[in-house]
N, C-alpha and C positions, 0 to 999 in steps of 0.2 A: 417220380419222373416229372410230375408237374412242378414240384419244388425246384428241381434242377432247371426247368425251362424258365420259371419266374426269375431265378437268379441270373440266368443268361440274359434275359431281357433287361433286368435291372443294370447289369454290367454295361449293356449297350447304351442305355440312357445316361449312365454316368460318363461314358466315353463321349457322348455328344456334348454333355455339359463341360467336360474337361477340354474338349476341342474348342468349344466356343470361348472358354476362358483363355486357352492358349493362343487363340487367334485375335483376342481383344487387343486394342491399341495398335499403334503403327507398327506394321511388320513388313519386311521386304517380301517381294513376290516369290522369290525362290524359297523363302522360309515357309510361306503358306503352302506352296506346292509340296514341299518335303513333308510337312506335318500331315497333309491330306493323304499322301501315299502311305506313310507309316501306319496311320490309324486304320485305313481301309484294309490293308493286307493283314495287319495284326488282329483286328476284331472280327474279320470274316474268315479267319483261318485259311487264307488263300495261299496257293503254291507260288503265285507270282502276281504282280500288279504294277500299275504305273499311275502317275498323276501328271497332268500337264496344264499349263496356262496357254491360252491361244490369243493370237493377234486378231484384229477385226477381219482379216482375209482368211482366217482359218489356219494360218501357219503357226508352228510351235514357237512359243516364246520361252517357256521354262519346261524342262522334262526331267522327272525323277522316277526311277524304276527299281523294282526289287524282283530279281529272277526273271525279268523280261528280256527278250533279245536286245542286245546292245544297240542295234540299228533302229529300234523302235518299230518293228514290223507290225502291221495291222492297224496302226494308229490312224492312218489316212482314211481307211475304210470306216473305222468307227466314227471319226469326225464327220465324214460324208453322210453316214447314216443318221447322225444326230441332226445335221443341217437339213436332211430330207424328212425329218420328223418320223423316222422309222422306229418308233418306240412303242412299248407296251403301255397299258394303263397305269402301271406303277412308275412310268417315267424312265425306264431303263432300256438298254439294248442288250438282248441275250442271244448270242450266236455261238455255234460250234467253232472251235479253234481252227479246224481245217479250212473253214470258209475264209479265214483271214491269213491262211498260210502259216499258222503257228502250231507248235507242238502241244497244244492244250485241247482238252475235251470240251470245256465250256468257258466262255468269256462273258462277264457281266460288266457293263459300262453305263455310267450315269453322267449327265451333262451338268456343268456348273453354269447356270443361267442367271444373269443379272440384268434386270430391266429388259427382258426378252432378248438379250444378246448372249451368244455363246462365248464365255470368257475362259472356259476350262473344261477338262474331261478327266474322269477317274475311272479306272478299270481294274478288275481282279480276275484271276483265272484259276480254276480247279480248286474247289473247296476240299480241304483235307481234314480227316478225323481219325481217331484211333481204329475204327472199323474199316478204314479205307476211304476212298474218294466218295464224296456225296454231292448231289446236285445242289445248286443254290436255290433256296426256297423264296417265297414271296417276301418274307420278313427280311431276308438278306437284301433283296432288291430295294425295299423301302429304306432300310438302314443306309445302304450305299447312296441312295438318292438324297437322304437327309444330310449325309456328309458333304455331298456335292453342292447342295443348295446352301449349306452353312459356309462353305469355303468361297462361294461365288462373290458375295459382297466384300469378303476379305481381299480377294484378288483385285477387285475394282478399287478398293481403298488403298491397297499397296501401290497400284499404278498412279493413283491421284497423288499419293504422298511422294512417290518418286518424281513426278512431274513438278510438284512444288519444290522439292529439293533441287531439281535441275534448274528451275527458274531462280531459286535463291542463289545457287552457285553462279549462274550467269550474272545476276545482279551484283554479287560480291566481286566477280571479276571486273565488271564494268566500273564498280565503285573504286576498286584498287587502281584501275587505269585512270579514272578521273582524279583520284587523289594523287597519283604519280604525276599527273599533268597539272596539279594545283600550283606548282612553281610558276608555270606560265601565266595562270590566272592571277597570281599575286604579283606579277611583274618581275619575277626572278628569272629573267631571260638572259641567256648568254651561252656562247660556245667556246669562249677562251679557256685555256687550261686552268687558270685560277678559279674561274666560276664553275667549271666542271668538277674540280676537286671539292668545292664547297657543297655543291648539290649532291655529290656522291656521299659525302660525310653526313649530310642532312638525312638522306634516305636510310643510311645505316644506323644512325643514332636514334632515329624516330622510333624504331622498333624496341629499343632498350629504354625502360622507364627510369631514366636517370636525369639528374639536373644538368642543364647545359648553360654555359656562359658564352654569349655571342659578343664578339668584340669587333670594332671597326669604327671608322670615322662617321661623323654625322651625315645622314642621307644615304648610307650604303645599303639600307634595307634590312636592318636588324629585326624590326618587328615583322617584316614579311617572312624572314627566315623562321622566326618563332611560330608564326601561323602555319607555315608549311610543316614544321616538326609536329605540331598538333594535328594537322590534317592527315598526316601519314602514320600517326600513332594509333594504338589501341584505344586511346582516349578521345578519338575524333568525334564520338557521339556526345561527349560531355562538353561543357562550356569552355570557351577561350576568353579569359579575362585579362585585358591589358591595363597597366597602370604605369604612368610616367612619374617616377619619384621626384624629378626635378620640377615638375609642373604643379605640384601641390605644396602649399605652404607647410613648413615643418610642424606647425601647431595643429594642422588638420591631418597630416599624413598618417599618424598613428591610428586615428579613428577610421580613416579611409582604408587602411590596410588590414587592421585587426578587428574593426567594428567597435561599437560603443553602446553601452546600455543607457536606457532612459533614466533621467534624473541625476546624471552625473553632475550637471550644472543646470542653472536656471534656463528653462526653455529648450533643453537638449532632448531630442527624441532618439529612440533606439534606431540603430543603423547596422545592417549586416556588412561586415568587411569583405574586401576583395578575396581574401583567402578562403572565407567560407563560401562566397559566391562561386568560386572556382572548384568546389568539391566535385570530384570525379572527372575533372578536366585539367586544364593547364592555366597556370598563372604566369603572365609575362611581366616582369619588372624591368622597365627601361630606366637607364641612368641609376643603376643600383649603387653606384659609387657615391651618390648624393645622400644616402641614408646616414642619419646621425648615429653616434655610438650606442645610444639607448635602443634605437630601432634595430640596429644590427644585432644586438643581444637578443631581442625578442624574436627576430626572424630566425636566428640560429636555433632557438628553442623549438620553433615550428618545424624546422627542417629535421631536427633530431627526434622530437617527440610526436610529431604529426598531430599537434593539438594547438588550438588558438585560445587565448584569453582576451576577450574584449575589454576595452577600456571601461573601468568601473564595474566589471563583471565579477561575480563571486564563484564562478566555475569556469570550466574549459569546454571547448567544442572540438571534437575529433574531426579532422579533415584529411581527405585523400587527394592530394594535389601534386601535380608535376610542376616543378619550378624551372622556368627558363628566364634567365636574366641577361641584361645587356648593358654595356657601358662603352664610352669612348675615352675614359680616363685610365691613367696608369695605376692600376690597383696595387701593383708591386711596390711602386714608390710610396703610395699611401700607406701600405703596411709598414714599411721602414720608418715612416714618419709617425706611426701610431694612429693614423686616421681611419684605418680599416682593419677589422678583426681578421687575424690570420686563420683562425679556425673556421670562420664563416667563408672566407675566400676559398678554402679547399673543399668545403661542402658544396659551394655553388659551382666550382670548376671541376666537376667530375669529367665532363667533356667540354672542350673549348673549340669554338668555331671562329675563325678570323676571316672577316669579309674584306676583300681587296677594294681599294678605292677605284673609282671609274677611270682615273688616269692610268692605272696599271692594267686595264683591260679595254683599251680603246677599240679593239676589234669588235667588241660587243655593242658599240654605240649605234651602228646602223640597225642591228636587230632591235635594240631597245627603242630607237627612234620610231621605227615602223610599228612596233607594238603599241607605244603610247599614241601614235598618230591614229591607229584604228580605234583604240579605246576611247579617246576623247573626241574623235571624229563622230563616232556613233552616239556618244552622249550629247554632243552639240548639234546633232541633226545633219552631220556631213559624213555619212558612212563611207563615201568613196573618195575622200580627200587624199591627195597624193603629196609627195615630197620631191621637190626639184633637186637636181644634182648639186646646184650651187648652194642650196640650203643645207644639204647634207655635208658639204665641204666646210661650211661655217660651223656646223655642229662638231665636226671632227677636230677643228682647230682650237676649240674652247677647252679650258683646263678643268672646269667643273669643281670648284672648291666645295660646292654643295652636293657633289656626287650624283647618284641616280635620281634623287628627289629634285635636284635642280634641273636635270635634263627633262624630267616629266613636266615640271612647271613651265619650262621654256616651250615644250611642244604644245601644251594646253593653251598657253597664251598665243602661240603662233597660229594654231587652228582657229581660235576665236577671232583673231584679227585679219586672217587671210581674206581678201575680197572675193576670191574665186575658190574653186575646188582644188586648188593646188597651193601648197605652202612654198613660197619663194624665198630667195635670199633676204630680201628686205623684211619679210615677216619674221624670220628668225633673228635678224639683227635687232629689230625693234623689240622682240620678246626678251632678248638677252640684255637690253638696256646698256649699261656702261661696259658690260663684258664685250660687246661688239657694237660700236657706235652706229646709229642709224644714218640714213642718207644725210649728208651734211657734215659739219665739223662736230667734234666732241663737245664743243661749248655751246651748241645750239640750245635755245630755250625750249620749254615744253610746248609753247604755242607754235614754234617753228617745226617741231617734230610732228605735231598733230596736223599742221597744215600740209606737210609733205606727204603724210599718210593719206589724207583726204584727197589730195591731188592724184595720188597713185591709184586710188580706188576709182576716181572719176575717169582716169585714162583707161582703166581696165574695162569700164562700162561705156566707153566711147562717148563720154560726156552726158550720158543719161542720168540726170540728177535723181530721179525717182528710184531707179535701180541702185544707184550708189547709196542713197539714204537707207534703203532696205539692207544692203550689204553692211553698212556701218552700224545698223541697229538704232537709227535716230529718225525722228520725224522729218518730212521733207521741208517743213518750215524752218526747223532748226538748222538744217544744212544750208538753206538759202540765207539765213541770218549770218551764219559763219562765213559764207563766201562773200556776202556784202561787206562785212566788217573787214575781211582781209583785202578786198578790192579797195576800200576806202583807205586802209593803212598803206596799201601799195601806192595809191595816188599821192598821199601825203608825203610818203618817203621819197617818191620821185620828184615832187615839188621842192622838197628840202635839198635834195642833191643838186637839182638844177640851180637853185638859188645860190648854193655854195659855189658852184662853178662860175656863175655869173659874177659873184663878188670877187672871185680870184682873177677873172679876166679883166674886169673893169672896176677897180677899187675906187671908192668914193673919194672925191677930192676934199682935202681938208680946207676948212674955211680960214681965210686969212684974218 
């Protein structure tokens, strides 16, 4: 008999160990509650039982039952008894079932306490054995309390884990929203049908890890599109590495792109190429049509084999890179002329995006203008700068051969030159240069243009030279010298004109 009892105790200790192992690691709250209920009912040979996790106010959070009334009868009374500390020395509540309005002879309940807070409750009813129903003994109560105390920190950890997961999900949602609005941050602003189509394609292709060829005129925002593709992709945490193939001399471009080993030539040091730097992220090759045939062949191998061989290297480096390329050249004509590899062309052009020039989406000019106005106004210390209606009309009439880049440069210059907090027509005309002549004739000299601008600033400040000098960004003494020189020039010009008139009216007599 004693041997049987020792075996029974050993089985319970093993159960406690198994439960601790089962609840180890991150578990969901409902999993912890279910495991607690199964173990309590099974190891105590109970007719019925339940386990529940509780909210701070005592309300049920999770409830799992075996043979217990579906409506969870008696749980409120047991919770209230635990909160009033109506427990025995063994830490459990032991009550007849009739006191709870339940069809049980005896109910045993233990609290799941974590840092003196009631986070759960486990209860069993009517111990059963071969010889019939038996009362729960003290060891049963201690065992049930052990299960409850073991489950308590698991419930608390499950809640903490769930909160971390919830916060992570919130952050991911916010991150997705920020990444979706990255187009605005990059200056890809527009509501015109052509621009909406481009942005929709960008969002769709960003999720697919394929090569993208971006085409469009100079200044349409090809690099900005590439950055948006990267920001919306699964590679957004990796690097974005841009390289303008036309801006690097051909003799250096191979080393810049593929890297170079030390000692290839005298004085040459090792350098990591852009392809290797972009590992895990996106490499943007602008003006890819300017690559030589040799570099086209090497790039094709990278696209096919996903490995890079540095200049002078004796081995290869594996790379995981998404390739986004751009050009404003006619690659199809170059292929026909044998200047661009056909196989590379189709490798790069898995998806093609065509950016419309600004003249084909003039309805976006006001949106872009106000975007660049806010951006450069904040950078130049004029966050509340505004744009006059006349200035906007001048912007709408311009053709923008330089596309969005030209519009941005015009607004940046206009904000910098505006004497007040508003960009007017004259500011935009002056920023446009020959595109929109400033006040005066198109043949005015630079000195005449500067003089007209200074006079306009003086008028805006009602002749206050100190305020005008601050607005112009020059010293007061410099402004005084400029005005004195122009006054002297004006006097001299007036004298010359008067002298010419005098000679016309009274020509000198010829000597006889």
